Biopython code that builds the backbone (N, CA, C, O; Angstrom):
import numpy as np
from Bio.PDB.StructureBuilder import StructureBuilder

atoms = [
    (1, "PRO", "N", (9.115, -7.892, -16.935)),
    (1, "PRO", "CA", (7.780, -8.134, -16.414)),
    (1, "PRO", "C", (7.229, -6.895, -15.686)),
    (1, "PRO", "O", (7.979, -6.104, -15.114)),
    (2, "ILE", "N", (5.939, -6.761, -15.725)),
    (2, "ILE", "CA", (5.251, -5.658, -15.038)),
    (2, "ILE", "C", (4.595, -6.224, -13.788)),
    (2, "ILE", "O", (3.951, -7.273, -13.826)),
    (3, "PHE", "N", (4.768, -5.514, -12.684)),
    (3, "PHE", "CA", (4.143, -5.897, -11.424)),
    (3, "PHE", "C", (3.277, -4.753, -10.924)),
    (3, "PHE", "O", (3.463, -3.601, -11.315)),
    (4, "TRP", "N", (2.325, -5.086, -10.051)),
    (4, "TRP", "CA", (1.340, -4.133, -9.559)),
    (4, "TRP", "C", (1.289, -4.147, -8.035)),
    (4, "TRP", "O", (1.562, -5.168, -7.402)),
    (5, "VAL", "N", (0.937, -3.002, -7.456)),
    (5, "VAL", "CA", (0.723, -2.896, -6.014)),
    (5, "VAL", "C", (-0.604, -2.190, -5.769)),
    (5, "VAL", "O", (-1.107, -1.453, -6.616)),
    (6, "LEU", "N", (-1.144, -2.434, -4.606)),
    (6, "LEU", "CA", (-2.304, -1.682, -4.133)),
    (6, "LEU", "C", (-1.768, -0.647, -3.158)),
    (6, "LEU", "O", (-1.317, -0.992, -2.065)),
    (7, "GLN", "N", (-1.815, 0.619, -3.551)),
    (7, "GLN", "CA", (-1.344, 1.679, -2.660)),
    (7, "GLN", "C", (-2.493, 2.062, -1.740)),
    (7, "GLN", "O", (-3.524, 2.570, -2.181)),
    (8, "VAL", "N", (-2.293, 1.811, -0.462)),
    (8, "VAL", "CA", (-3.342, 1.995, 0.539)),
    (8, "VAL", "C", (-3.349, 3.421, 1.069)),
    (8, "VAL", "O", (-4.416, 4.009, 1.247)),
    (9, "ALA", "N", (-2.183, 3.979, 1.320)),
    (9, "ALA", "CA", (-2.105, 5.320, 1.907)),
    (9, "ALA", "C", (-0.720, 5.905, 1.686)),
    (9, "ALA", "O", (0.253, 5.182, 1.473)),
    (10, "THR", "N", (-0.651, 7.235, 1.740)),
    (10, "THR", "CA", (0.613, 7.963, 1.762)),
    (10, "THR", "C", (0.583, 8.851, 2.993)),
    (10, "THR", "O", (-0.301, 9.694, 3.145)),
    (11, "LEU", "N", (1.560, 8.652, 3.871)),
    (11, "LEU", "CA", (1.557, 9.330, 5.163)),
    (11, "LEU", "C", (2.851, 10.087, 5.400)),
    (11, "LEU", "O", (3.893, 9.761, 4.831)),
    (12, "GLY", "N", (2.770, 11.094, 6.243)),
    (12, "GLY", "CA", (3.951, 11.850, 6.638)),
    (12, "GLY", "C", (4.660, 11.248, 7.828)),
    (12, "GLY", "O", (5.771, 11.658, 8.165)),
    (13, "SER", "N", (4.023, 10.269, 8.474)),
    (13, "SER", "CA", (4.582, 9.642, 9.669)),
    (13, "SER", "C", (5.006, 8.207, 9.367)),
    (13, "SER", "O", (4.173, 7.365, 9.033)),
    (14, "GLU", "N", (6.303, 7.936, 9.487)),
    (14, "GLU", "CA", (6.790, 6.569, 9.270)),
    (14, "GLU", "C", (6.223, 5.628, 10.326)),
    (14, "GLU", "O", (5.895, 4.480, 10.026)),
    (15, "ARG", "N", (6.110, 6.106, 11.545)),
    (15, "ARG", "CA", (5.563, 5.278, 12.626)),
    (15, "ARG", "C", (4.135, 4.841, 12.305)),
    (15, "ARG", "O", (3.788, 3.671, 12.460)),
    (16, "ARG", "N", (3.313, 5.785, 11.859)),
    (16, "ARG", "CA", (1.913, 5.470, 11.529)),
    (16, "ARG", "C", (1.849, 4.527, 10.327)),
    (16, "ARG", "O", (1.025, 3.612, 10.308)),
    (17, "ALA", "N", (2.697, 4.735, 9.334)),
    (17, "ALA", "CA", (2.735, 3.852, 8.168)),
    (17, "ALA", "C", (3.074, 2.427, 8.591)),
    (17, "ALA", "O", (2.466, 1.474, 8.104)),
    (18, "ASN", "N", (4.042, 2.277, 9.497)),
    (18, "ASN", "CA", (4.410, 0.946, 9.980)),
    (18, "ASN", "C", (3.295, 0.306, 10.792)),
    (18, "ASN", "O", (3.128, -0.913, 10.750)),
    (19, "GLU", "N", (2.539, 1.092, 11.523)),
    (19, "GLU", "CA", (1.390, 0.564, 12.273)),
    (19, "GLU", "C", (0.346, -0.021, 11.316)),
    (19, "GLU", "O", (-0.205, -1.094, 11.561)),
    (20, "ILE", "N", (0.084, 0.705, 10.223)),
    (20, "ILE", "CA", (-0.893, 0.225, 9.245)),
    (20, "ILE", "C", (-0.389, -1.045, 8.565)),
    (20, "ILE", "O", (-1.157, -1.980, 8.339)),
    (21, "VAL", "N", (0.901, -1.075, 8.241)),
    (21, "VAL", "CA", (1.486, -2.276, 7.635)),
    (21, "VAL", "C", (1.325, -3.466, 8.565)),
    (21, "VAL", "O", (0.942, -4.547, 8.118)),
    (22, "GLU", "N", (1.607, -3.290, 9.840)),
    (22, "GLU", "CA", (1.464, -4.396, 10.797)),
    (22, "GLU", "C", (0.016, -4.868, 10.878)),
    (22, "GLU", "O", (-0.239, -6.070, 10.943)),
    (23, "ALA", "N", (-0.928, -3.938, 10.875)),
    (23, "ALA", "CA", (-2.346, -4.310, 10.907)),
    (23, "ALA", "C", (-2.729, -5.091, 9.650)),
    (23, "ALA", "O", (-3.479, -6.064, 9.727)),
    (24, "LEU", "N", (-2.222, -4.672, 8.507)),
    (24, "LEU", "CA", (-2.498, -5.390, 7.263)),
    (24, "LEU", "C", (-1.854, -6.772, 7.262)),
    (24, "LEU", "O", (-2.462, -7.742, 6.808)),
    (25, "ARG", "N", (-0.629, -6.865, 7.767)),
    (25, "ARG", "CA", (0.039, -8.171, 7.845)),
    (25, "ARG", "C", (-0.703, -9.112, 8.796)),
    (25, "ARG", "O", (-0.794, -10.314, 8.548)),
    (26, "ASP", "N", (-1.232, -8.552, 9.888)),
    (26, "ASP", "CA", (-2.023, -9.371, 10.820)),
    (26, "ASP", "C", (-3.255, -9.946, 10.132)),
    (26, "ASP", "O", (-3.746, -11.004, 10.526)),
    (27, "ARG", "N", (-3.757, -9.263, 9.110)),
    (27, "ARG", "CA", (-4.908, -9.734, 8.338)),
    (27, "ARG", "C", (-4.479, -10.654, 7.190)),
    (27, "ARG", "O", (-5.320, -11.149, 6.440)),
    (28, "GLY", "N", (-3.159, -10.883, 7.056)),
    (28, "GLY", "CA", (-2.665, -11.812, 6.053)),
    (28, "GLY", "C", (-2.228, -11.187, 4.743)),
    (28, "GLY", "O", (-1.957, -11.902, 3.779)),
    (29, "TYR", "N", (-2.156, -9.870, 4.690)),
    (29, "TYR", "CA", (-1.741, -9.196, 3.464)),
    (29, "TYR", "C", (-0.224, -9.006, 3.432)),
    (29, "TYR", "O", (0.411, -8.820, 4.470)),
    (30, "LYS", "N", (0.342, -9.055, 2.238)),
    (30, "LYS", "CA", (1.775, -8.838, 2.032)),
    (30, "LYS", "C", (2.000, -7.330, 1.882)),
    (30, "LYS", "O", (2.129, -6.823, 0.768)),
    (31, "ALA", "N", (2.045, -6.628, 3.002)),
    (31, "ALA", "CA", (2.133, -5.165, 3.004)),
    (31, "ALA", "C", (3.553, -4.705, 3.319)),
    (31, "ALA", "O", (4.323, -5.404, 3.976)),
    (32, "PHE", "N", (3.874, -3.509, 2.833)),
    (32, "PHE", "CA", (5.185, -2.933, 3.100)),
    (32, "PHE", "C", (5.102, -1.416, 2.995)),
    (32, "PHE", "O", (4.122, -0.868, 2.491)),
    (33, "VAL", "N", (6.146, -0.747, 3.479)),
    (33, "VAL", "CA", (6.254, 0.710, 3.401)),
    (33, "VAL", "C", (7.366, 1.046, 2.416)),
    (33, "VAL", "O", (8.445, 0.454, 2.453)),
    (34, "SER", "N", (7.093, 1.996, 1.540)),
    (34, "SER", "CA", (8.163, 2.516, 0.688)),
    (34, "SER", "C", (8.275, 4.018, 0.939)),
    (34, "SER", "O", (7.277, 4.737, 0.999)),
    (35, "ARG", "N", (9.505, 4.460, 1.081)),
    (35, "ARG", "CA", (9.780, 5.877, 1.349)),
    (35, "ARG", "C", (9.783, 6.641, 0.026)),
    (35, "ARG", "O", (10.304, 6.168, -0.983)),
    (36, "TYR", "N", (9.193, 7.822, 0.057)),
    (36, "TYR", "CA", (9.082, 8.670, -1.122)),
    (36, "TYR", "C", (9.431, 10.089, -0.695)),
    (36, "TYR", "O", (8.934, 10.568, 0.325)),
    (37, "THR", "N", (10.274, 10.763, -1.456)),
    (37, "THR", "CA", (10.640, 12.138, -1.121)),
    (37, "THR", "C", (9.996, 13.078, -2.120)),
    (37, "THR", "O", (10.199, 12.964, -3.328)),
    (38, "ARG", "N", (9.213, 14.012, -1.590)),
    (38, "ARG", "CA", (8.574, 15.042, -2.411)),
    (38, "ARG", "C", (9.173, 16.382, -2.001)),
    (38, "ARG", "O", (8.962, 16.855, -0.885)),
    (39, "VAL", "N", (9.907, 16.972, -2.901)),
    (39, "VAL", "CA", (10.654, 18.210, -2.648)),
    (39, "VAL", "C", (11.541, 17.975, -1.420)),
    (39, "VAL", "O", (12.520, 17.236, -1.518)),
    (40, "ASP", "N", (11.232, 18.573, -0.283)),
    (40, "ASP", "CA", (12.035, 18.387, 0.926)),
    (40, "ASP", "C", (11.318, 17.574, 1.993)),
    (40, "ASP", "O", (11.736, 17.553, 3.151)),
    (41, "GLU", "N", (10.241, 16.906, 1.603)),
    (41, "GLU", "CA", (9.403, 16.204, 2.582)),
    (41, "GLU", "C", (9.451, 14.702, 2.342)),
    (41, "GLU", "O", (9.261, 14.239, 1.218)),
    (42, "ALA", "N", (9.705, 13.948, 3.402)),
    (42, "ALA", "CA", (9.678, 12.490, 3.316)),
    (42, "ALA", "C", (8.253, 12.008, 3.563)),
    (42, "ALA", "O", (7.617, 12.381, 4.549)),
    (43, "LEU", "N", (7.764, 11.172, 2.649)),
    (43, "LEU", "CA", (6.447, 10.561, 2.787)),
    (43, "LEU", "C", (6.622, 9.054, 2.760)),
    (43, "LEU", "O", (7.626, 8.542, 2.265)),
    (44, "PHE", "N", (5.640, 8.351, 3.294)),
    (44, "PHE", "CA", (5.724, 6.899, 3.420)),
    (44, "PHE", "C", (4.471, 6.280, 2.832)),
    (44, "PHE", "O", (3.358, 6.511, 3.304)),
    (45, "ARG", "N", (4.677, 5.488, 1.790)),
    (45, "ARG", "CA", (3.567, 4.838, 1.097)),
    (45, "ARG", "C", (3.351, 3.446, 1.673)),
    (45, "ARG", "O", (4.287, 2.656, 1.788)),
    (46, "VAL", "N", (2.126, 3.163, 2.028)),
    (46, "VAL", "CA", (1.744, 1.830, 2.483)),
    (46, "VAL", "C", (1.183, 1.106, 1.265)),
    (46, "VAL", "O", (0.222, 1.561, 0.645)),
    (47, "GLN", "N", (1.799, -0.029, 0.931)),
    (47, "GLN", "CA", (1.401, -0.766, -0.260)),
    (47, "GLN", "C", (1.267, -2.254, 0.035)),
    (47, "GLN", "O", (1.879, -2.783, 0.963)),
    (48, "ILE", "N", (0.448, -2.913, -0.782)),
    (48, "ILE", "CA", (0.270, -4.362, -0.727)),
    (48, "ILE", "C", (0.718, -4.909, -2.077)),
    (48, "ILE", "O", (0.379, -4.359, -3.125)),
    (49, "GLY", "N", (1.482, -5.998, -2.039)),
    (49, "GLY", "CA", (1.966, -6.600, -3.273)),
    (49, "GLY", "C", (3.462, -6.814, -3.166)),
    (49, "GLY", "O", (3.965, -7.023, -2.062)),
    (50, "PRO", "N", (4.172, -6.770, -4.244)),
    (50, "PRO", "CA", (3.706, -6.647, -5.628)),
    (50, "PRO", "C", (3.150, -7.967, -6.167)),
    (50, "PRO", "O", (3.502, -9.055, -5.710)),
    (51, "ASN", "N", (2.270, -7.822, -7.155)),
    (51, "ASN", "CA", (1.666, -8.975, -7.824)),
    (51, "ASN", "C", (1.892, -8.852, -9.321)),
    (51, "ASN", "O", (1.934, -7.745, -9.858)),
    (52, "ALA", "N", (2.036, -9.979, -9.989)),
    (52, "ALA", "CA", (2.216, -9.979, -11.442)),
    (52, "ALA", "C", (0.900, -9.689, -12.155)),
    (52, "ALA", "O", (0.896, -9.279, -13.316)),
    (53, "GLN", "N", (-0.211, -9.901, -11.464)),
    (53, "GLN", "CA", (-1.530, -9.653, -12.061)),
    (53, "GLN", "C", (-2.305, -8.662, -11.206)),
    (53, "GLN", "O", (-2.168, -8.639, -9.983)),
    (54, "MET", "N", (-3.120, -7.843, -11.865)),
    (54, "MET", "CA", (-3.932, -6.852, -11.158)),
    (54, "MET", "C", (-5.144, -7.465, -10.462)),
    (54, "MET", "O", (-5.595, -6.953, -9.437)),
    (55, "ASP", "N", (-5.669, -8.548, -11.009)),
    (55, "ASP", "CA", (-6.937, -9.110, -10.508)),
    (55, "ASP", "C", (-6.955, -9.397, -9.006)),
    (55, "ASP", "O", (-7.929, -9.040, -8.343)),
    (56, "PRO", "N", (-5.924, -10.023, -8.444)),
    (56, "PRO", "CA", (-5.971, -10.269, -6.993)),
    (56, "PRO", "C", (-6.052, -8.969, -6.182)),
    (56, "PRO", "O", (-6.716, -8.924, -5.146)),
    (57, "LEU", "N", (-5.383, -7.927, -6.650)),
    (57, "LEU", "CA", (-5.430, -6.639, -5.954)),
    (57, "LEU", "C", (-6.800, -5.994, -6.102)),
    (57, "LEU", "O", (-7.312, -5.392, -5.158)),
    (58, "ALA", "N", (-7.395, -6.119, -7.285)),
    (58, "ALA", "CA", (-8.732, -5.566, -7.509)),
    (58, "ALA", "C", (-9.759, -6.255, -6.619)),
    (58, "ALA", "O", (-10.720, -5.624, -6.178)),
    (59, "ARG", "N", (-9.562, -7.542, -6.351)),
    (59, "ARG", "CA", (-10.497, -8.280, -5.491)),
    (59, "ARG", "C", (-10.414, -7.849, -4.033)),
    (59, "ARG", "O", (-11.431, -7.824, -3.341)),
    (60, "ILE", "N", (-9.209, -7.506, -3.550)),
    (60, "ILE", "CA", (-9.087, -7.126, -2.135)),
    (60, "ILE", "C", (-9.312, -5.630, -1.901)),
    (60, "ILE", "O", (-9.518, -5.209, -0.763)),
    (61, "LYS", "N", (-9.274, -4.833, -2.954)),
    (61, "LYS", "CA", (-9.419, -3.378, -2.828)),
    (61, "LYS", "C", (-10.677, -2.972, -2.053)),
    (61, "LYS", "O", (-10.570, -2.158, -1.136)),
    (62, "PRO", "N", (-11.870, -3.501, -2.380)),
    (62, "PRO", "CA", (-13.068, -3.064, -1.646)),
    (62, "PRO", "C", (-12.988, -3.317, -0.135)),
    (62, "PRO", "O", (-13.435, -2.493, 0.662)),
    (63, "GLU", "N", (-12.420, -4.450, 0.245)),
    (63, "GLU", "CA", (-12.294, -4.747, 1.680)),
    (63, "GLU", "C", (-11.307, -3.791, 2.352)),
    (63, "GLU", "O", (-11.589, -3.266, 3.429)),
    (64, "ILE", "N", (-10.164, -3.565, 1.728)),
    (64, "ILE", "CA", (-9.158, -2.647, 2.282)),
    (64, "ILE", "C", (-9.763, -1.260, 2.431)),
    (64, "ILE", "O", (-9.607, -0.617, 3.469)),
    (65, "ASP", "N", (-10.453, -0.798, 1.393)),
    (65, "ASP", "CA", (-11.066, 0.532, 1.432)),
    (65, "ASP", "C", (-12.087, 0.639, 2.571)),
    (65, "ASP", "O", (-12.138, 1.645, 3.278)),
    (66, "ARG", "N", (-12.888, -0.400, 2.735)),
    (66, "ARG", "CA", (-13.925, -0.387, 3.775)),
    (66, "ARG", "C", (-13.305, -0.431, 5.167)),
    (66, "ARG", "O", (-13.686, 0.352, 6.036)),
    (67, "VAL", "N", (-12.365, -1.327, 5.387)),
    (67, "VAL", "CA", (-11.774, -1.511, 6.716)),
    (67, "VAL", "C", (-10.970, -0.286, 7.155)),
    (67, "VAL", "O", (-11.023, 0.109, 8.319)),
    (68, "LEU", "N", (-10.228, 0.313, 6.222)),
    (68, "LEU", "CA", (-9.354, 1.439, 6.583)),
    (68, "LEU", "C", (-9.933, 2.804, 6.220)),
    (68, "LEU", "O", (-9.295, 3.830, 6.457)),
    (69, "SER", "N", (-11.142, 2.823, 5.643)),
    (69, "SER", "CA", (-11.770, 4.080, 5.207)),
    (69, "SER", "C", (-10.845, 4.875, 4.290)),
    (69, "SER", "O", (-10.586, 6.058, 4.510)),
    (70, "VAL", "N", (-10.356, 4.191, 3.256)),
    (70, "VAL", "CA", (-9.465, 4.817, 2.271)),
    (70, "VAL", "C", (-10.013, 4.569, 0.873)),
    (70, "VAL", "O", (-10.969, 3.815, 0.695)),
    (71, "ASP", "N", (-9.408, 5.199, -0.101)),
    (71, "ASP", "CA", (-9.681, 4.929, -1.508)),
    (71, "ASP", "C", (-8.353, 4.514, -2.130)),
    (71, "ASP", "O", (-7.668, 5.320, -2.760)),
    (72, "SER", "N", (-8.001, 3.246, -1.944)),
    (72, "SER", "CA", (-6.712, 2.743, -2.411)),
    (72, "SER", "C", (-6.658, 2.749, -3.945)),
    (72, "SER", "O", (-7.681, 2.845, -4.623)),
    (73, "GLN", "N", (-5.436, 2.643, -4.462)),
    (73, "GLN", "CA", (-5.229, 2.663, -5.910)),
    (73, "GLN", "C", (-4.307, 1.530, -6.325)),
    (73, "GLN", "O", (-3.342, 1.206, -5.633)),
    (74, "ILE", "N", (-4.624, 0.935, -7.470)),
    (74, "ILE", "CA", (-3.731, -0.066, -8.051)),
    (74, "ILE", "C", (-2.761, 0.673, -8.964)),
    (74, "ILE", "O", (-3.167, 1.369, -9.895)),
    (75, "LEU", "N", (-1.473, 0.508, -8.679)),
    (75, "LEU", "CA", (-0.429, 1.218, -9.410)),
    (75, "LEU", "C", (0.630, 0.246, -9.907)),
    (75, "LEU", "O", (0.808, -0.839, -9.353)),
    (76, "ARG", "N", (1.315, 0.643, -10.939)),
    (76, "ARG", "CA", (2.450, -0.143, -11.422)),
    (76, "ARG", "C", (3.565, -0.073, -10.364)),
    (76, "ARG", "O", (3.877, 1.001, -9.849)),
    (77, "TYR", "N", (4.146, -1.211, -10.058)),
    (77, "TYR", "CA", (5.193, -1.301, -9.042)),
    (77, "TYR", "C", (6.511, -0.807, -9.611)),
    (77, "TYR", "O", (6.962, -1.247, -10.669)),
    (78, "THR", "N", (7.109, 0.112, -8.885)),
    (78, "THR", "CA", (8.448, 0.567, -9.240)),
    (78, "THR", "C", (9.316, 0.485, -7.991)),
    (78, "THR", "O", (8.848, 0.733, -6.880)),
    (79, "GLN", "N", (10.573, 0.137, -8.182)),
    (79, "GLN", "CA", (11.480, 0.020, -7.045)),
    (79, "GLN", "C", (12.264, 1.273, -6.853)),
    (79, "GLN", "O", (13.081, 1.356, -5.937)),
]
sb = StructureBuilder()
sb.init_structure("model")
sb.init_model(0)
sb.init_chain("A")
sb.init_seg("    ")
for serial, (resi, resn, name, xyz) in enumerate(atoms, 1):
    if name == "N":
        sb.init_residue(resn, " ", resi, " ")
    sb.init_atom(name, np.array(xyz, "f"), 0.0, 1.0, " ", f" {name:<3s}", serial, name[0])
structure = sb.get_structure()
């Protein structure tokens, strides 16, 4: 099966990523942080999901973008 996430942000600060996740969870979103290593740098992706369908993520994208002043992306979920 293919699953999808809404990637809200990629940050260099794990603390800041966790703050955003908590704010999203307070709003009722299923948010989490995934660690990503680029060359020698650790980055932290804030994501919502995963969902089996893209439509629910597409519906919440405009609100997330407006509230957090971001341009989130719907991406295929990988573990």
